[in-house]
N, C-alpha and C positions, 0 to 999 in steps of 0.2 A: 113812549120811546123818545129818546133825546134826538133832536134834529139839529144838524150842523150845516151852516153855510160856509163852505171852505172857498176862500177867495184866492185866486191866482192871478198873477200878472199875465198880460197877453203881449207885453213888449218883446220885441226881437232885438232891439238895440238900446244901449244906454248912452245918452248924449251928454258928454262932459261940457263944462263951462266954455272950453275953447272950441266947441262944435265937433270935436272928435267923437265918432260913434264906435262903440265897442259891442260886439255880439253879446247878448244876454238872454234872459228868460227866467223861469222859476228855478230855484235851487232844488236839485233832485231830492236830497234827503229831507228837505223841509216840506216837501209835498208827500213823499212816499211814507215816511214814518208816521206822521199824524193821521193821514188818510187810512192807513192800515190799522192803526190803533183804534181809531173811531169805529171803523167797520167791524173789527174783531170784537169790540165791546157791544155790538148790536145797534150802534147808533146809525141813523139815516143821514147820509152825507149828500149834499147837493154842491157840486162844483160849479163855480161861476167866475167869469172873467169880464172885464170891460168890453161891452159890445158883443159878448158871447163868442169872442174870437178864440180859436183854438190856441192854447198856450204851447210854448216850446220850452224844452229844458235848456238851461244854461250848460253848455258842454264843459265849461270850466268845473262845474260841480261833479263831474264824472272822471276826474283825473288828478294826477299828482299835483299839478299846479294849483288845484283847488283844495288840496289837502286830503284827497281821497285816495287811499291805497287801492291797488288793482283788485284784490279780492272783494272789497266793499263796492267798488265801481261795478264789478260784474253782478253783484247782488242787486244793486240799484237798477242797472240796465234790465235785468230780468223782471224786476217789479214794474218798471216803466212799460215794458212790453206787455205785461199782464194787464196793466191799467190803461193801455192805449185806447180801448173803447170809451172809457170814462173821460179821458183827456180830449177825445175827438169831438165831443158834443157838450161843451160846457153851457150852462145857462147864461143868459145875459144878466150881469150883475144889477144893472139899473131896472130890470124888470122883476126882480125878486124883492119881496117885502121882508126885511130883516126881522120884523115882529113875528113872522111865521117860524122863526128858528130860536132854539134855546141858546145856541152859541154861534157867534160869527168868528171864524178863524182865518187869519191871513197867513199864508205861506210866504216865506221870505226869499231872499236873493237880491240881486241888483235890479232886476226888472221892475219891482214895485216902485222904485224911485223914479222910473220913467213914466209910468202911467197911473198907478194907484195913488201916488203921493199928490197928484194934481187932479184926480178924478172927483167931480162934484158929488157923485153918488157915494163914493167911499168916504169923503169928508162928512157928509150928512149922516151916514150910518154911524160912524165913529162918534161924532158929536152927540147924536141922539142916545146911543147906548151908554155913553159915559154919563150923560145927564141923568139917565134913569137908573144908573148903577147896574146895568145888564152886562153880562160877560161878553167880552170879545178877547181873542188871544192872537198873539203874533209870536212867531218862533224864529229864533236865530240859533241854530245848533253850533 
């Protein structure tokens, strides 16, 4: 069975250069679609965040301002509700051995720029997998 480590941001704000903080989190569709496809394919998915903190959805990703039309936003909200138990208890990213997984997948959004972009574990995982030619994926829909 294919094993996937799906990494999500646990950031709740995105701090700009001027110090302004904007609410953020993971981008709904960039979590829901891959997670659903992986599990529908029979793959085993482990969700992980820095520190094992519960991730939050970026509400911009569920509205017109984020380019999401109301019918799709409703579908995403339904899926997020269904996946709430998965999101409630993510693994601690730094306590997972990426060598135990066939694929490491990073879900996108603005949140990763706040935490994953500077996370030592994330940097080490990406560097190691690239050096070995092992797959890791990131998605920007």
